[in-house]
Each structure stands twice: as structure tokens, then as C-alpha cells.
N, C-alpha and C positions, 0 to 999 in steps of 0.2 A: 504494500499500499505505499502511495505516495505521501511523504511527511515533509517534505521540504520542496522548494523550487528546483527543478533541475537546470544546470547551465547548459548553454547551447554551446555543441562543439564545434570547433574550427580545424580540426585535424581528421584527416580519412584514415581507415584502417592500412597498413602496410599489406602488399600482397603475400602470399604464402607462396613458397617454391619447393617443390616435391624434391625429396634427396635424390630421385633418380632422373630427373628432368630440370635441370638448373634454368632452362630458357624458360619455362613454363612458369606464370604467376597467376594466382588467383586470390579473391578475397573469401576468407573464412567466413561461412554462414553459420547462423545462429543452429545450436545443436539440440534443442529441446522444444517441445510443445506441450502447450497446456492442454488438456482435456477436461470434459466434464466429468464428474464423478458425483452420482448420487448422494446427496447428505443422507447421512443415516441417524435416526434419533439415538442419542446416547444417555449420558446419565440425567439429562434435563428431561423430565416428562413433557409431553405434550398438553398443553391448556387448551380450554373449550375455546378461549378467546385466541388462542395462537392458531387453532385449526380454523377459526372464522375469518382471521387475517389473510390466511393461505387461500381459501376461497375467494376473498376479495381480491387477492390480487390475482387469481385466475380470471376472473370477472374482468379486471383491468385490461388483462393480456388480450382477452377476448375482444374487447372494445377497442383497442388499438389495432388488432387485425381488421376491425370493420371501420377503420377511419373514425373513430371516436374518441373524444378525451377522456381521460381517466381522471378520477380523484386522486389528490396526495392521501397518504395513510399517515397520520400524525402518531408516532410511536410512544411520545411522552403521555398519552393517554392510557397505556397499557401498564398493569402491575409488573413488577421486577421478574417475577418467574416469567410470564409471557415474554418480555423482551428478551431474555435469557435464551428461551425456546427459538424466537425467531433469528437471534444472533446465531445460533446453533445450524439452523437448518438453510438459512440464506448465506451464511459464510461470506468469503471473499472472492470475488470475480477476478478477470483479468485487467480491468480499467479503474484506476483511479485519477481522482484529480485534486487539485486546490485552487480557490479563488481568494486573493487577498485585495480588500480595499483598505481605505484610510482606517477605518473601524470596524471592518467585518470579515471575519476569515470563514471560508465554506470548505468543510472536509467533505469529499465525495467518492465513494466507491461504488462499484457495481457488484450485484451479487453473482452466485455462481449461477443463477438463471438470468441469462444474458437480457437485458433490458429492462430489469429491476434495480433501482439505485437506491442507495440509502445516502441521504445528506444531512450534515449537522452544520448548523450556523452557530459560530461564536463571535461573543462580543467581549468586552472588558469583564463583565460580569459572569462569563462562564457560557455554558451551552444555552442557546435561545430556543431554536428549534431543532427537533430531531424528526424524520420522516422518511417515508418511501415513496418513489415515484416511478413511473413507469413510463417509458418513451425511449426514442433513439438515443437521446441523451437529456440530461436533465436540462429543463428551461432556464433555471440561471446560468448553465454552463452555455448554453446555444446563446442567451442574451448577451453573455460576457464579451462574444465574439466581435461586438459591434463597438466595444469600447475604443475610444479615441485618447491616447497619452498625449496628444498635442505635440508629436514630432514634426518637427521643420525639415525641410528640403537643406541639404548642406549647401552653402555659399561657397565653400571652397573645398578643396580635394587634396589629401596628402599625395606627395610622390610616392612612385613606386608601384602604384595599383595597375592590374591589368583590366579585368572585366567588371570590376564593383561599380565603377560610375554609370556606366549604360544599363547594367541591372538594377540598380539604384532607381534611375529614372523610371525604368519599366515597372519596378514595384510600386512606386507612388503612383503613376498612372493608372494600374491596374485596381490600386485600392480606391482611387478617387471614383473611378467608373465603374466600380462594382454594383451589381444588380442581384437581387435575391435569387437563388437558385442556381447561380453560375458557380462553376469551380475549374481553376486553371492551376497547374502545377508546373513549377519550374524546377527541372531536376538540375541543381548545382552539381552532381556528382559526374555530370556528362558534360560540363562545360571546363574549360581551362581555367582553375581558379586557384591563386595561391592562397596559404594560411594568411597573409596580410589581407587579400581581399575578404577573406570570410571574415576574419577579426574586425575589418571596417564596417562590413554589413552589418553585423551583430550591433556593433556602437550605433550605426547611424539609424538603424531602424528602431533600436531601442527594444524594452521589453515591458509589458505588462504585466499585472500580477495574475496570470492564470498559466497554470501547468497541467497538463495530462499525460500519464502513463499508460500504456498498454502492453502487456506481457503475454500475448498470445503465442508469438513466434519469435523469440528474442525478445528486446525491448524496442518499443517504438515510443519516442520521447517528444511531447509536442509543446510548444511555447507560444502564447500569443505574442507578436511584436507590440510595439507602440502605435502600428497603423490598424485600423479596424478592418477585421475580416482577412488579415494577412498573419499567418502562423508559419514557424519552423517546425518541420516534421522529419524527424531523425530517426534513423533505424539502427540498432547496434547489435553485434554479435555475442557469442557467448564470452568472449575477452573482453568487453566492454569497448570493443573498438567500432567507429561509424562505418558503416558500410553503404548506406544510403542517405544522401543529405537532400532536402528539398524545402522549396518554399511552396505554400498552398495559398492561394488567395479563394477563400470561401468563408460561408458562414461558420462551419466547424467542420474538421477534416473527417473524412471517411474513416478512418483508422480508431476514432474515438466512438463512432456511432453502432446502435444496434440495428442489423437489417429487419425486413421482413420474417426471413426465413429463422432468424434468431428467437422471434416471438414465437414461432409457430413449435419449435423446439422447446422453448421455455414453458410454454402452455402445457404441451404433453408432459413435460417433465415434473410440473407442479400438480397435475392431476394423477399422475403416477404416485408421486409423494403422498398425495391425499388418501388415495387408495391404500397404500401401504399403512399409513396411520390409522385407517378405520380397521383395518384387519389384524393390527399389532395389540 
């Protein structure tokens, strides 16, 4: 689970050279993939309220599949035993996120049932809200993509840059012209870019207080820049080396979103869990 904002990497992974072919070089890929494991009721017994909450989540998933909005489920209205039961069966999924503003922090994590999210809102006095939400991404995270950190176009450029100036102008233009529903990906790994170029891009674009981590296949680390709808999306192998570096101009990167097929799978698995609980 993401507990602090991840930095934006500026160094690509070095190619791996097989011992029997020194002229061959390739990037080491991620070596593991997370997969779903049905949560098993353990030491914490199921409560009536907990089972009712799972049924409500099943209904919310069905509503989402029918293009209907679903209600948030406040967890602070449940007793401690029910909250512990829900913690146990929902678990921690592949995606987590942090959102920081001047006075609020949102800690977000997806459950093992993709598309079901737990959100905690923190202020100076402690936890203010704790609830579940069903959707491709939580609404507060989707809305955060439109934030503008008031980043200005640089008036002068340092010496020694290669492609950063033209790329920077393109990103500013695409952010200004962004329309809902559009998605553009600038694959920096395919461009001739120096570490100096990348470091300058990170500095010039700035960073907003939004981070997302997806751990489905290796690590995908996502940071919102200071420009609205412009995100760093970087992929890392098992050795924590960057193997793909992109800028996405979109409301929310696809790597962070649950798809329709995910809702279908989660609905089936929630219903299977409810059947198992009834029979136990």
C-alpha cells in the first residue's frame, strides 16, 4: 500500500547482456504477477451487518454494470467487529493512492475485489471519513486530475538540453487543449532523451500532491504533474529499474482504472463469497 508519494524516476534500466551472447542486450522484465485469491473467513466471524454490507456491494457492482451510480458505504457507522470482518474479506488489492491538499490527506486502496475502493479522509484532528466506493476509480481521485498547480511555461532554458524544450511545449499545448474523453501517451522511452532532459522535465512540469501505485505486473508508479490532466506513468521491473517512461494526457491513466470485465469478475466473486458464508 502506498504510504508516501513516490519520486519521478529519471534513469532508465540498463540492458541485461546474456553471458553467451555479449552483443545482445534487453531490459529485465517484471518477474511476478499478482492474482486473485478468494479471501477465507478466518478468526473474525461474519456478522449480520458484514454480510449485509457484502450484499450491498454486490448490488453496487450490478448497478455499475448497468451504467448506474452507486452509493458510498460509510464504514464508521458499523461496529468494530463488523469493520474488522470487512477488513479481513476485502483485503488489499493491486492499486493504492495518496492525495494531499493543504489541509486534507486521502488514503485510498483498492480491495481484492477490483473496482471496490476504501477511502480514508484525514485532517489535523484525525480520520474524518472512512467509506467504500464502487467505480473505475474513486470520484475524489478522478477529480484530482483536473487540479492546476499554476505551473508557468519556462521563459528561459538551461544549456545542454536535447529534446526537452520541444516536448515541454507539446505537453503544455496538449494540457491547454485537453477535452474530456481524450487520452494521449507520449512514450519517452522511445525518444532520444538524456537524464538531464528528464530531470528538467520533472522540474519544469512540477508535481501535484497525487500519487498512484499499481502492482499488478511489476510496479506502475503514477504522479500527477503540476499541469491538469498530465501524468507521469512509469513502469519498473523486479529490480526497481524503470523499463517504460511515459507522460499521459488524460483525466486518469488507464493503469489505475477498473474495467467492465473487472466489475463482472468482482461481482461473481462477491456472490461466491456470500454463498460460502451462507454454507459455513
